[in-house]
N, C-alpha and C positions, 0 to 999 in steps of 0.2 A: 947784286940784286937779281932776283930771278926774273926771267923773261916770261911774259904772258904768251902762252901758245895760242894759235888760231882756234883750237878747240875750246880753251878756257874763255877766250873772248866771245866766241859764239854762244857758249853756255850762259855767260853773263848777260849778253844782249837778249837772249831768249828769256832769261829770268826777269830782267827789267821790263821787257815787253809783256810778259805774263802778268806781272804786278799791275801794270798800266791797264791791261785789258780787264782784269778782274775788278779793278776800281771802276772802270767805265761801265762794266756790266752791272755792278751794284747800283750805280747812279741811274742807269737806264731802267733797272727793275723798279726803283722807287718812283721814277717818272711814270712807268707803266701802271704801277699800282694806283697812283694819283688819278690817272686818266680813267682806269677801270672803276675806281671807287665812285667817281662822279657819274659815269655812265650808269652804274648800278643804282646809286642813290636817287638820281633824277629820272630813272627808267628811260634813259635816252635810247636804249636798244630798240625801243618800239618804233623809232624813227629812222632806223638804219636798215640797209639791205633793201631787197625788193618787197615793199609793203611792210617792212619792219619785222622785228622778232617779237613773238608773243611773250617769251620768258627770258630771263637772265641766262638760264641754262642753254637755250637755243642759240642765243647770241654767242656765248663762249664756245659752243660746238660748231659754229660756222667754220667752213674749211680755211678761210683766211685768218681766223683767230685761233681756233683749235687749242684752247686752254682748258685744263681740268678744273671744273667748278670748285671742288674741295680745296685745291691748291690756291686758286685765286681768292676764294673767300678767306682762307687762312692768312694770305698775304695782306688782304685788306684789314683783317682783324689786327694783325701785327702793326700795320701803319696806324690804325686808330688808337691802339694802346700806347705805343711809344711816342707818337707825335701828339695825338689828341689828349690822352690821359696823363702821361708822364712829362709831356712838353719837351721831349728830346728834340734838339735841332735836327732838321732834315739832313744836313750835311754830316752829322754824327752817325746817322743810320747807314750812310754809305760805307762806313768803316767796319761794319759788322755784317757777317753773312746772314741772310734771311733765315737760313736753317738754324743758326745759333740763336737768333732773336726769337724764333718760334719755340725752341726748346726752353729758353730762358723765360719767356712770357708767363707760362703757367707757374713757374717756380718763384718768380720775383713777386708775384702777388701774395705769397706767404710771408714776405718780409714787410713789416709795418713801417720801419724807418725809411723815409725818402732818401736820406744820405746813404744808407746801406744799399738801397736799390740802385742808386746812381753809381756807387762804388762797384757793384757787381756788373753793371753795364760797362763800366770802364775796363774791368778785368776781361769781360767778353770781347772787348775791342782789342786789347793788347796782349793777351796770353795765347799761347798755342792751345789747340783743342784739348790735349791731354792735361796740361796745367790748369786750364779752365775747369775741366771735368773734376780734377782733384779739389779745386776750391769749392765747387758745387757739392762734392761729397763731404768735405769738411764742414760745410754749413748745413749739412743734412738736407739738402735740397734735391738730391738724387740718391737713390739706393743702388748699391752694387747689385747687378743682376745675379740671380740664383745660379745661372749657368751660362756658358759661352760655347758656341758651336763654331768649329773651323773645319777645314778640309785638310786631311793628311797629304803632305806633298809627295810621299812615296806611293801610297796606294789609292789616293783620291777618294777615300771614304771619309766619313765625318768623325771628328774627335769631339767629345763632350767633356768640358771641364766644369766643375761645379763646386759650390761652397757647401760643405757638409752641414753647417748650421742652418742652412735654408732649405734643406731637402727633408721631406716627411719620412719618418721611420716608424709611423704608427702601427705598422704591421708586425712590430716586435723584432725587427731585424736591424742590424747596423748597415746592411747593404742597401743599395738603391733598388727600389722596385721599378722595374722597367718592363714594359710589355712591348714586344716587337709589333710593328704595324703589319697588318696583313696586306700583302701585295696582290692587287688584282691582276689576273692574267688575261 
């Protein structure tokens, strides 16, 4: 039987700690969303700080809070949709990233069957991102992007990959029409 090296043990310990911290972070985020939702809905921000905050935006911008309003509002919307509308148990939301829930929220509304919606949520919880994205493509809930931009590792310039069937060739050519950006000096 192979011996576990100190490096392997350290790697495993850090891996399990990462899983625990990510899980805790998700739970804390749901707790935070619940608190912020109540503050927003009841306009409790008016009673906070020195003399209160006039608006939700001012409250979120306070140095001790410092949260982006669009992000917080999106998280509250996610919470209301999954827990309020779909009646997903709060503990189940801990198991799915808020980013994935946000992506899924707009797509899942296109599915009429509640059982199919719940199945997709289960897949969001259990599949890797790439496998989940494949499921979303198969269900025609996401479209393959027309192009993908990456940086070349050799020269550090951009590489553009594209799907020919998604690129306009109305100008009567089979080549891509690309106009270089003018660089301001």
